[in-house]
C-alpha positions in Angstrom: -39.8 79.9 67.3 -41.8 76.4 66.8 -40.6 72.7 66.7 -43.4 70.5 64.8 -43.9 67.6 62.9 -43.0 67.7 59.2 -45.5 67.2 56.3 -44.7 66.3 52.9 -45.5 70.2 52.3 -42.3 71.4 54.2 -40.0 69.5 51.3 -39.0 72.9 49.3 -37.9 74.4 52.5 -36.0 71.7 53.7 -34.3 70.6 50.7 -33.0 75.2 50.3 -31.7 74.4 53.7 -30.4 71.1 52.6 -29.3 73.1 50.1 -27.5 76.4 51.9 -25.7 74.1 54.5 -23.9 71.1 53.3 -21.2 70.9 49.6 -22.7 68.1 49.1 -26.7 67.9 49.5 -28.8 65.5 49.9 -31.0 65.4 46.6 -34.8 66.3 47.2 -36.0 62.7 46.3 -33.6 61.4 49.4 -35.0 64.0 51.7 -38.6 62.9 50.3 -38.5 59.2 51.3 -37.7 60.1 54.9 -41.9 60.6 54.9 -42.3 57.8 53.8 -40.2 55.6 56.4 -42.6 54.7 59.6 -38.9 54.5 61.4 -37.9 58.2 60.7 -39.3 61.3 62.1 -38.3 65.0 60.4 -39.1 67.9 62.8 -38.5 71.4 61.9 -37.9 74.6 63.4 -40.6 77.8 62.2 -39.8 81.6 62.8 -42.6 82.1 61.0 -41.1 79.5 57.8 -38.9 76.5 58.4 -35.3 77.5 59.0 -34.2 74.7 60.2 -34.7 70.5 60.2 -33.9 67.5 61.7 -34.3 63.6 60.1 -34.1 60.7 63.0 -34.4 57.3 62.3 -35.2 54.7 65.1 -32.8 52.1 64.6 -31.8 48.1 66.7 -28.9 46.8 66.2 -27.6 43.3 68.7 -24.1 45.7 69.7 -25.9 49.1 70.2 -29.8 48.6 70.7 -32.0 51.5 69.8 -30.3 54.1 68.9 -32.6 57.2 67.9 -30.5 58.0 64.6 -29.6 61.6 63.6 -29.2 61.1 59.5 -29.5 64.8 59.0 -29.6 67.9 60.9 -29.3 71.8 59.5 -30.2 75.5 60.1 -30.8 78.1 57.7 -27.8 80.4 57.4 -30.2 83.0 59.2 -30.9 81.7 62.1 -27.2 80.1 62.7 -26.1 80.9 66.5 -29.5 81.2 68.4 -30.1 77.5 70.1 -32.4 76.5 66.9 -30.3 73.1 66.7 -30.6 73.0 70.8 -34.4 73.3 69.8 -34.4 70.2 67.4 -32.4 68.0 69.2 -34.5 69.4 72.9 -37.8 68.3 71.1 -35.8 64.5 69.4 -34.8 63.9 73.5 -38.6 64.8 74.4 -39.6 62.3 71.3 -36.9 59.8 72.1 -38.0 59.4 75.6 -42.0 58.5 74.3 -41.0 56.1 72.6 -38.3 54.0 75.6 -35.4 54.9 73.1 -32.0 54.5 75.3 -29.6 56.4 73.1 -29.7 59.2 70.6 -26.5 59.0 67.4 -24.7 60.4 65.2 -22.1 60.5 62.4 -20.2 63.6 62.3 -16.8 64.6 59.3 -13.9 64.2 61.6 -13.1 68.0 59.7 -16.0 69.6 60.8 -15.1 70.7 64.0 -18.9 73.6 64.5 -20.3 70.3 64.5 -18.9 68.6 66.6 -18.6 71.4 69.1 -22.2 71.9 68.7 -22.8 68.1 69.2 -20.8 68.0 72.3 -22.1 71.0 74.0 -25.6 69.2 73.9 -23.5 66.0 75.7 -22.8 63.6 72.3 -19.5 61.8 72.8 -17.5 60.2 70.2 -17.7 56.1 70.3 -15.7 55.6 67.1 -13.8 56.8 64.1 -14.3 55.9 60.9 -12.1 56.0 57.5 -13.8 56.6 54.8 -17.5 56.7 55.9 -18.0 59.4 53.2 -18.3 59.3 49.4 -15.4 61.3 48.9 -13.6 58.8 51.0 -13.4 61.2 54.5 -13.8 59.8 57.9 -16.3 60.4 60.2 -17.0 60.5 64.0 -19.6 58.4 65.2 -21.1 60.0 68.4 -23.8 58.8 70.9 -25.8 60.5 73.7 -27.5 58.3 76.8 -30.4 59.8 77.2 -30.8 58.2 80.9 -27.6 60.8 81.8 -29.1 62.3 85.6 -28.2 65.8 83.7 -29.8 65.8 80.3 -33.3 66.2 82.0 -32.7 69.7 83.3 -30.7 71.0 80.0 -33.9 69.4 78.1 -36.6 71.8 80.0 -34.1 74.5 80.7 -34.0 75.0 76.8 -37.7 74.2 76.1 -38.1 76.9 79.0 -36.2 79.7 77.3 -37.7 78.8 73.6 -41.2 79.3 74.9 -40.2 82.6 77.1 -38.6 84.3 74.2 -40.9 86.5 71.7 -41.2 84.7 68.7 -38.7 87.4 66.9 -36.0 87.1 69.5 -32.8 86.3 68.0 
């Protein structure tokens, strides 16, 4: 398994994974716009073809400071529950640290229990409930992960080491 920065050539598999992952997927045009955004980062995981992606954007506010905000993360159904999302998060954390960004953030549907558990497993904590966040009126939880926490470094190093030691075809 390999994680790398995506290129525009990766848009077709990214759009296909998006469509397979969400009941109301983002259109390819919206996904493509991130490739032109200098504050955005698009990562893909390959095994050997693209099996997952993560889109994040560096954002700032007077209240929250700088945060690398996850806009989208999806894994192809064939590769779920194989730590692929964790590999993408590990790379995102490495990028954030290199850029001096102290926090990751995201919103997740209140009723998406599996996604909430995934993020909680990787150290995210709920900081706010946002009513009517989604177009369909659904509520979201705003979650954040402080990258300056003492236990995170060993987690990232352990996950990266495990991914390097696995053959590419391992589950």
